[in-house]
Backbone bond lengths (Angstrom), bond angles and torsions (degrees), N, CA, C in turn:
res aa  C-N    CA-C-N  psi(-1)  N-CA   C-N-CA  omega(-1)  CA-C   N-CA-C  phi
1 M - - - 1.445 - - 1.532 109.31 -
2 E 1.296 116.44 135.29 1.449 122.74 -177.80 1.535 110.25 -75.19
3 D 1.340 115.74 138.93 1.461 120.25 178.29 1.519 109.95 -68.08
4 K 1.317 115.36 140.39 1.460 120.66 175.52 1.519 108.84 -78.07
5 N 1.307 116.18 152.30 1.454 119.06 170.57 1.527 108.02 -109.84
6 F 1.310 116.03 173.74 1.462 120.03 -174.72 1.520 111.16 -62.75
7 Y 1.313 116.95 -38.25 1.459 120.90 -179.39 1.529 111.04 -61.79
8 Q 1.335 117.29 -45.80 1.467 120.74 178.77 1.522 111.09 -60.99
9 K 1.318 117.52 -42.43 1.460 121.94 179.63 1.532 110.61 -63.18
10 L 1.319 116.64 -42.17 1.456 121.08 179.80 1.525 110.98 -65.26
11 V 1.332 117.36 -39.95 1.459 120.90 177.44 1.528 110.33 -64.11
12 E 1.327 117.66 -43.12 1.475 121.39 177.47 1.520 110.98 -58.49
13 E 1.338 116.95 -45.73 1.459 120.97 -179.47 1.530 110.92 -64.87
14 T 1.327 116.89 -38.77 1.462 120.53 178.41 1.520 110.58 -64.41
15 L 1.325 116.92 -45.20 1.466 120.26 178.61 1.526 111.33 -63.38
16 R 1.321 116.79 -39.60 1.464 120.28 177.80 1.521 110.19 -62.47
17 H 1.326 116.23 -41.10 1.466 120.24 178.97 1.528 110.46 -64.89
18 Q 1.330 117.29 -42.97 1.458 120.53 -178.51 1.525 111.61 -64.14
19 T 1.313 118.28 -34.47 1.461 119.91 178.88 1.520 111.43 -74.26
20 T 1.325 117.87 -29.26 1.467 119.59 179.32 1.514 112.17 -84.13
21 T 1.339 118.67 -14.24 1.458 119.74 -179.75 1.520 112.08 -77.91
22 K 1.320 117.79 -2.33 1.461 119.22 173.57 1.529 109.17 -64.60
23 Q 1.331 115.69 -31.38 1.457 120.19 173.02 1.527 106.60 -83.56
24 L 1.317 117.10 164.60 1.461 119.59 179.68 1.525 110.24 -66.75
25 H 1.284 114.87 126.29 1.461 121.39 179.41 1.523 106.71 -114.40
26 F 1.345 116.31 94.97 1.457 120.82 -170.44 1.525 113.68 -71.43
27 E 1.300 117.77 -40.31 1.451 119.37 -175.53 1.517 110.32 -136.69
28 S 1.305 116.14 137.12 1.452 119.81 174.80 1.528 108.96 -82.85
29 L 1.302 115.72 165.74 1.459 120.56 177.42 1.522 110.42 -59.68
30 E 1.313 116.69 -40.24 1.461 120.50 -178.91 1.531 111.96 -61.09
31 K 1.327 117.51 -41.07 1.464 120.59 178.01 1.526 110.80 -64.32
32 K 1.329 116.24 -39.27 1.472 119.78 179.25 1.521 110.59 -66.01
33 L 1.338 117.02 -41.37 1.458 119.97 179.30 1.526 110.71 -62.08
34 K 1.328 116.39 -41.16 1.471 120.24 178.02 1.521 110.71 -66.61
35 H 1.333 116.65 -41.30 1.461 120.94 -179.98 1.529 111.43 -59.95
36 F 1.325 116.76 -43.33 1.455 120.94 -179.07 1.530 112.76 -86.17
37 E 1.346 116.16 4.33 1.458 122.51 177.45 1.525 112.78 55.54
38 L 1.334 115.51 43.21 1.454 121.19 175.74 1.530 108.51 -93.07
39 N 1.330 116.40 134.78 1.467 120.55 177.17 1.519 109.47 -73.57
40 Y 1.317 115.96 132.20 1.459 119.76 -179.68 1.518 110.50 -149.61
41 L 1.311 114.48 159.93 1.450 122.31 171.81 1.521 107.21 -122.39
42 K 1.320 115.90 136.24 1.458 121.48 178.85 1.523 107.70 -105.31
43 G 1.328 115.59 125.32 1.449 119.78 -176.32 1.511 113.13 -116.35
44 T 1.308 114.76 149.34 1.458 121.23 174.09 1.519 108.10 -118.49
45 F 1.311 115.12 143.22 1.449 120.88 -178.76 1.518 109.66 -84.32
46 I 1.318 116.75 134.51 1.461 122.29 177.53 1.526 106.76 -111.01
47 P 1.346 117.66 98.87 1.465 120.75 -173.46 1.533 114.10 -60.70
48 Q 1.319 118.49 -33.91 1.464 120.89 -177.21 1.531 112.03 -62.68
49 T 1.311 116.69 -31.89 1.468 120.66 -176.49 1.523 113.09 -108.22
50 G 1.341 117.26 -14.89 1.464 120.26 -176.57 1.518 112.40 74.32
51 L 1.333 117.09 20.24 1.462 121.67 -178.28 1.518 110.75 -107.85
52 I 1.325 115.14 154.28 1.455 121.75 170.85 1.528 105.37 -107.46
53 R 1.326 116.49 122.55 1.462 121.20 -176.76 1.523 109.72 -101.91
54 F 1.341 114.73 118.49 1.453 122.43 175.35 1.518 107.93 -104.39
55 Q 1.327 117.20 134.36 1.458 121.27 177.24 1.526 109.01 -88.16
56 T 1.319 116.67 126.78 1.460 122.22 178.71 1.527 108.43 -123.88
57 K 1.318 115.85 174.07 1.463 120.92 178.12 1.528 111.80 -63.52
58 L 1.323 116.28 -28.75 1.461 120.65 -178.84 1.523 112.69 -90.41
59 G 1.312 117.17 -0.35 1.461 120.71 -178.19 1.521 110.09 120.11
60 P 1.324 116.66 -171.32 1.466 119.56 -176.24 1.529 112.58 -70.72
61 L 1.323 115.08 142.73 1.452 123.00 175.26 1.525 106.14 -117.84
62 D 1.321 116.85 111.39 1.459 122.03 -179.06 1.516 109.74 -99.03
63 I 1.337 115.33 127.49 1.458 121.32 -179.98 1.530 107.64 -123.66
64 P 1.318 117.94 131.53 1.468 119.63 178.21 1.528 110.68 -61.77
65 S 1.333 115.54 136.62 1.466 119.25 -178.59 1.521 111.69 -72.13
66 N 1.331 118.23 -9.08 1.459 119.82 176.20 1.529 111.91 -94.41
67 W 1.331 117.23 10.31 1.464 121.86 172.92 1.520 107.61 -56.53
68 S 1.305 118.20 144.06 1.467 122.39 -168.79 1.531 113.33 -53.30
69 H 1.330 118.74 -41.30 1.461 120.03 -177.52 1.524 112.35 -73.64
70 F 1.337 117.88 -31.85 1.459 119.69 175.10 1.528 109.96 -70.02
71 K 1.314 116.45 -34.80 1.470 120.84 176.61 1.525 109.62 -60.44
72 Q 1.329 117.66 -42.71 1.467 121.39 177.05 1.518 110.78 -63.99
73 L 1.328 117.08 -37.60 1.462 121.91 178.83 1.525 110.27 -62.95
74 I 1.320 117.04 -38.80 1.461 122.08 179.83 1.520 111.07 -71.92
75 D 1.338 116.40 -43.12 1.462 121.11 -174.59 1.524 113.60 -71.29
76 S 1.317 117.44 -23.99 1.466 119.72 -178.71 1.518 109.32 -107.44
77 D 1.299 116.74 166.45 1.458 121.02 178.22 1.517 112.21 -94.88
78 S 1.321 117.32 10.27 1.460 119.50 -178.96 1.516 109.71 -127.59
79 D 1.313 115.18 172.53 1.452 121.20 178.77 1.531 109.53 -75.24
80 Q 1.322 116.12 176.00 1.456 121.11 -177.82 1.520 110.24 -121.89
81 M 1.322 115.57 137.83 1.456 122.08 174.36 1.523 106.72 -116.43
82 I 1.306 116.26 124.38 1.459 121.82 -176.60 1.521 108.32 -115.42
83 N 1.324 116.59 132.50 1.463 119.78 173.01 1.529 108.69 -117.51
84 L 1.296 117.27 176.38 1.460 121.18 -176.30 1.528 112.89 -57.53
85 K 1.311 117.24 -37.55 1.462 120.52 -177.16 1.529 112.03 -68.96
86 E 1.328 117.01 -29.76 1.458 121.13 -177.52 1.523 112.37 -96.01
87 D 1.304 117.94 2.83 1.457 122.11 -173.29 1.525 111.07 -91.58
88 E 1.328 116.22 70.06 1.456 119.98 -177.45 1.533 112.82 -67.12
89 D 1.320 117.93 -20.99 1.463 121.74 177.85 1.527 112.45 -88.60
90 H 1.324 117.79 -3.16 1.472 125.01 178.62 1.530 112.97 60.16
91 F 1.310 115.96 29.19 1.454 119.93 -179.26 1.526 111.28 -70.60
92 L 1.328 117.31 -36.55 1.465 121.10 177.25 1.533 110.23 -61.60
93 D 1.320 117.17 -39.50 1.470 120.94 177.00 1.527 111.26 -60.70
94 I 1.325 116.18 -42.27 1.463 120.65 179.98 1.523 110.63 -63.57
95 L 1.336 116.65 -45.07 1.466 120.13 179.48 1.524 111.60 -65.32
96 Q 1.325 116.95 -39.10 1.465 119.71 177.91 1.522 110.33 -61.61
97 H 1.318 116.71 -41.47 1.464 120.61 178.85 1.528 110.37 -66.58
98 Y 1.319 117.55 -42.97 1.462 121.86 -178.92 1.527 111.12 -62.57
99 Y 1.336 116.85 -46.78 1.464 121.08 -178.32 1.524 112.95 -86.04
100 A 1.333 117.56 -2.92 1.464 122.38 -177.77 1.524 110.26 50.42
101 D 1.304 115.18 47.40 1.456 121.24 -177.16 1.525 108.76 -148.02
102 N 1.309 116.35 161.82 1.452 120.68 178.94 1.516 110.46 -104.15
103 F 1.307 116.64 109.31 1.448 122.97 175.68 1.511 108.68 -102.35
104 S 1.309 115.95 143.29 1.453 120.64 179.91 1.520 112.03 -95.52
105 Y 1.339 116.13 -26.76 1.456 120.84 -174.63 1.526 111.02 -142.11
106 I 1.312 115.10 156.42 1.459 122.58 167.22 1.522 106.06 -122.08
107 W 1.308 116.14 130.71 1.467 121.85 176.34 1.519 107.69 -108.08
108 L 1.312 117.13 119.32 1.464 122.89 175.83 1.511 108.62 -103.99
109 T 1.322 116.68 127.38 1.461 119.57 179.11 1.521 109.37 -150.84
110 L 1.307 115.81 159.47 1.454 122.76 175.98 1.518 107.67 -111.10
111 D 1.335 116.50 136.21 1.455 120.36 179.07 1.519 108.68 -157.91
112 E 1.303 116.05 134.64 1.464 122.96 176.14 1.524 112.62 51.77
113 G 1.325 117.22 39.38 1.457 121.19 176.12 1.510 115.45 79.50
114 S 1.324 118.28 9.08 1.464 122.20 179.15 1.517 109.99 -127.03
115 C 1.310 115.34 160.34 1.456 122.14 175.49 1.525 107.26 -103.61
116 Y 1.312 116.64 128.90 1.463 121.53 179.62 1.522 109.62 -111.22
117 L 1.317 114.95 134.79 1.448 123.15 176.52 1.527 105.52 -119.27
118 V 1.328 116.66 106.80 1.463 121.99 -173.54 1.526 108.95 -108.36
119 M 1.337 116.16 126.81 1.450 121.46 178.19 1.530 108.41 -94.56
120 I 1.322 116.17 123.72 1.458 121.70 -172.98 1.531 110.21 -121.42
121 K 1.326 115.01 129.00 1.462 120.50 174.72 1.523 109.12 -84.02
122 K 1.298 115.92 162.55 1.457 120.58 -176.85 1.531 112.01 -56.01
123 H 1.337 117.49 -42.64 1.469 120.71 -177.79 1.541 112.02 -74.45
124 Q 1.331 118.15 -11.02 1.463 121.30 179.28 1.525 112.70 -95.03
125 K 1.313 117.20 1.49 1.463 121.48 -176.34 1.528 111.65 -58.61
126 E 1.314 117.90 -37.38 1.466 121.38 179.19 1.537 111.15 -63.21
127 L 1.330 117.12 -40.33 1.467 121.11 176.03 1.519 110.47 -61.69
128 W 1.325 115.78 -43.16 1.461 120.23 178.80 1.519 110.93 -61.35
129 D 1.324 117.06 -44.40 1.468 120.61 178.61 1.525 110.41 -57.33
130 H 1.329 116.47 -41.10 1.470 121.43 179.64 1.532 110.67 -65.60
131 L 1.328 117.33 -47.05 1.462 121.33 179.13 1.527 111.50 -61.90
132 R 1.296 115.88 -43.72 1.467 120.93 -177.47 1.523 110.44 -64.50
133 S 1.329 117.19 -43.35 1.478 119.76 -179.64 1.527 110.24 -66.69
134 E 1.338 117.77 -36.05 1.470 120.45 176.59 1.521 111.33 -65.91
135 K 1.335 116.45 -41.43 1.463 120.94 -178.72 1.517 109.91 -63.51
136 H 1.313 116.85 -45.76 1.462 120.43 -178.68 1.533 111.12 -72.50
137 G 1.318 117.09 -28.68 1.468 120.18 176.72 1.511 111.41 -67.39
138 Q 1.337 117.70 -36.42 1.466 121.61 178.11 1.509 111.04 -68.69
139 E 1.346 116.95 -37.29 1.456 120.10 -179.78 1.512 111.46 -67.22
140 A 1.330 116.05 -33.17 1.453 120.28 -178.42 1.521 111.75 -74.49
141 A 1.343 117.48 -24.06 1.464 122.09 -177.11 1.512 112.29 -67.17
């Protein structure tokens, strides 16, 4: 079986979203993240360069789509949750320094044709569990 690339995975997620939008889709993931005041970055894939571009306050942040955690996101059918112990690329450390805050987890997920990188504090884990179960419940419908 041929390995998927990030572009193929993003297209699959977009098509899945388009087929589920025939039913009423009241809130997007982005609206829920804003409602729960979770810090996140929304990324778009740039096929020509193989990078995922996240917009930040300091300007664009380009991350290679073959970064180890994105590779796991592509290889599996579910999103990825990264904690400090599993962060061999030290990306969580970089985000903590950038936001001057202590995050316990990073949630990587694809939704509506975009890649979301959500920074979650330990006390926000319950909110994340709720969002994640809602997201997967919509996909199953």
